[in-house]
N, C-alpha and C positions, 0 to 999 in steps of 0.2 A: 504494500500500500504506500502511495506517495503522499506525503504531508506537505501542505503549502501554508506558509505564513504570509499574509497579505497586510501590508501597512498602507494606510491612506495618508499620503503626504500633502494632501490638499487641505489647507486650513479651512475649517468650517464644515468639512464633511467627515462622516465616520462610516466604516464598513460594518454591515450587519449581515449575519448569515452563519451557516455552519460549514466547516471546511469540506465536508463530503458532498455538499450540494453543488450542482452544476451552475447555479446562479447565486450571485451575491447582490446585495443592495447597498447603495450609497444614500445615506440620509443626511440631512442637515444636523449638525451638532446642536444648534440652537434654532428653534423655530422662529419665524418672524411674528408668530402669534396668530397668523391667518393661514388656514390650509390653502386657500386660493393663492396667496402670495408665495407660499412655500413651493407650490406647483409651478408658478411662473418662474421662480428663480431656478428650480431644477430643470425646467424646459429650456431656459436660456443656456444652461450648461450642456444639455443634450445637443442643442442646435450648434453650439460652439464646437463640440466634438465632431458632429456630423460634417461640418464645414472642413474639418481636417481629416476626413475619412476614417473616423473612429465611430463604430456603430454602437450606440447605447440607446436605451429606450426608457421612457417613464413606466414604472410599474402601474398596472391597472387594477383597480379594486371596484367592487360593486358598492358604491357609496351608501346606497339606501338598504342594501341587503346584508352587508357585513355586520356581524354582531359587535366585533371589536375591530374597528377600522384602523389598520396600521398607518403610521405616518407616511406622507408622500416619500417616494424614493425613486432612484434611478436603478433599473435592473441591469446588471452586468453579467453576461454569460461568457465564460472563458473556454475556448477550445484549443486543443493542441493538434497541430498537424505533424504527423510522423513523416520524416523524409526517408528515402531509400537508405541513406547512410545510417540513420538511427536504427532502422529495421535490421540491416546487415550486422551492425554492432551488437544489437541485442541477441540475434541469432547466434553470432560468433561466441558471445559470452555464455550463452546457454549450452552450446556444444562443448565448451571448455569446462562447464560446470562451475562457473565463477559466480 
């Protein structure tokens, strides 16, 4: 099992989620006091990232149906692409029983 430690170095944001989950959430450390304003601020961050070809999205919630509505957040999904070099290296190490 691979463990990842993710630090959020962006002032004002915090990482929320469990290490084994495929998605993490970025939330505001301090709310503006208004859910609408929090969403606007997070949307601005998402648009800034999209302009730089970084795909992020606002998390979607059923506002009127959620019993405990989570704070607004940016949903981040991290994927890893394996290259032929990595696959060959892993196969080689398995063959050598390393």
